[in-house]
N, C-alpha and C positions, 0 to 999 in steps of 0.2 A: 590515681595521679591527682595531685592537688591542683585546683584551678587557679590560674594567676590572672591578674587584671592589670591594665595599664596604670601608670601613675595618675593620669588624668581621671580615669574611672574611680580610682581609690579616693582621689581628692573630692570628687562629687559625693561619693557615698559618705565620706567623713563629714562633709559640710551638711548634708541632709540630717545626719545623726546629731551633730552639735546644735543645729538650729532647732531640731525637734525637742531638745532638752530645754530650750529657752522660750519656745513659742508653741501655741496650741496647734497651729498649722504651719506648714512650710510652703511658701509660694516661690514661683520662678524668680520674681524680683528680689526676694530675700537671698536666694542662692547667688544671684548675679552680684549683689552688693557684697556678700560675704567673701566671694572668691575674686571679685574685681574683674568680672568678665561681662560680656554683653548678653542680654536675655535670649537672643536666638541661639547662642552657644549652649545655654542651659537647656533650652527646649530640645536641641539635637541630642544632648547627652542623656536627658531623661528618656527619650525614645530608644536610644541604644541600650541603656541599662534596663529598661522595661522589657525589651526583647530577650534579655538574658535572665529575666525573672528576679531582678534585684530591687526594682521599684515598681510602684504603680501610681498612676495619676488619677485622682478622683475627678468627679464630674465638674467641680468648680475650679479645677486646676491645681488643687492641693497635691503635694508630693508625699508619698508614704513609702517607707522602706518595707520590703517583704521580710519575712523571717530570715531568708537567705541573705538578703542585702544587709539586714541589721547585724547579722553575725560577722560579715565582712567588714562593715563600718566600725564595729567595736574593736575588731582585731587591728585595723589600721590605727585607730585612736590610741590603743594600748601601745603600739609601736612608737607613735608620736610622743606619748607621755614618757616612755622610757628614755628615748633619745633626749627629750627636753630636760629631764632630770639629770642625765649624765652631763649634758653640755653646761647646765647652770651650776649644779651642785659640785661636780667633780672638776670640770675644766674652768669653771668660774666665768663663763661667757655672760654677757649682758642678755636680758630677756629678749630683746628685739632680734639680736643675731641668732640666739638659740632657737627662737621660734621659726625663723626662716630656714635655718639649717635642718631642724627637726622635720620640717615639711618635706625637704628633699630626701633626707636619709631614711625616712620611714618606709620608703618604697623599695629600698635596696638592702635588705638584711635578712639573713636566714633565721628560722625559728631558734636554732641552737645558739647563734650569736646573740640574738635578742635575749634569750634566757640568761646567758652568761653576763651580758651587759646589765640586765636588771639585778642579778645577784651581786655584781660589783658595786652598784649604787647602794644596795641594801647593806652590804658588808661594811662599806665605809660609813654609812649612817649609824650602824649599830656598834662599830668599833669604839672603844673608850678613847682611842687616840685619833679617831677619824677627823675631827675638826682640825687638829694640829697637823695631820697629814695633808689635808687640803690646803691649809694656810702655807705650809712648807712648799707644796707643789706650785701654788700660785706665786709665791715669792720667787721660786726658781724660774717660772715662766716669764716673769717680769725682768728679773736681773740676770738670769743665766748662771747664777751661782748657787751651788748646792747648800741649803741651810743645814743646821744640826739635825741629827736623826730625832725621830719622835721620842718623847719620854717613854721609858719602859721597853724600848726596842734595842737598847744597848748603846750608851753614849760613845763607846769606843769602836763601834762597828764601821767598817769601811769596805770598799771593794778591794779585792786582792791587787787589782791593777793600780790602786792608789797608794799602795805601800812604797816606802823607800828602802833602798838597800840597807840591810842590817836590822830592819824591823822584824819583830816576832809577832805572831798572831795565832789565833785558834779559829779553825773553820766553823762557821755558824750554819751556813747552808749553801747548796750549789743549785744554780738555776740553769737556764738555757734549754734548748730543744732536747728531746728525749735522747737522741744519739750522743750529743755532746755531753749531756749530764751523765749518762751511763759511763762514757769513756773517762770523764774526770773522776767520778767515784771509783772506777776501777784502778785509777792511777794512785789512789790513796787519799784523795781530797774528800774525806768523809767528815761529817760534823763531829767536833770534839778533838780532831787531830791538830797538833801544833806544828807550825812551820816557821821558817825563817827565810827572808828574801836574801839571797846570796849576791845576786848581781842583776842589774838592769842594763840592757844594751843602750848605747848612746841615743837612739831614736825611740827608746821605750819598748822595743820589741826585738827579741823575746825577753821574758822575765824568768830568771833562774831561781828556783827555790829548793829548799831541803825539807823533806817531810818523811817521817819514819826512817830516818838515816839514809834516805835515797835522794839523789839529785834529780830534779825535774826541770825541764825547760818548757814554759808555756807561752803561747802567743798572747799578745795583749788582749785580743778579743775573747780568748778563753778565760783570762784572769778577770775580765769584767763581769762574769756571771758567778763568781765565787765571792760570797759575803764572809768577811772574817771579823774577829774581835781582837783588837790590838792588846797584847799582854806585855 
């Protein structure tokens, strides 16, 4: 069973690690200044962490991470960096806000979620249209209006829920949770199939379409996960 530590313990271990990268030795006063806490609080934390085998305090008061403590500290810092990259590069938050939020979020994320988050950041970085995607998202975040789709993603692409009565389109992809996606695909909404919107209820729900010469009625929430290309 994996050992877990409190957010406070992880903050101290991360602080020891970061300070050790910049200084030859780490002192109690350095940690207090770094974390904005009083020195007695640092002394108490060091004692607790030493009892867990995570740090050791040398004769002159210098604090050193044990191999076990170093491994934990590096893991916490990696979580922090991943969150910070996501918050600044993808969400476009300012560095100060991102730093504060990353410090909180780094303590509450599973290894799987962290892995996926890191892959998302890498994917957007490496995608030829990544910068345009981010710019579009940040424009949407500010204005609330959806900008044009990224170049190369299909200028005529829309969500099925955005089509008007009488419009024809070709299914590009179907999203949503597994059960919903499986059901929609089973109804004939497979990539490449052409459809026409026959009728939209006065309040926008349901949406009646024709596909494969069959008439289907979709809830608006279902239509929101179907990406189509207008033809």
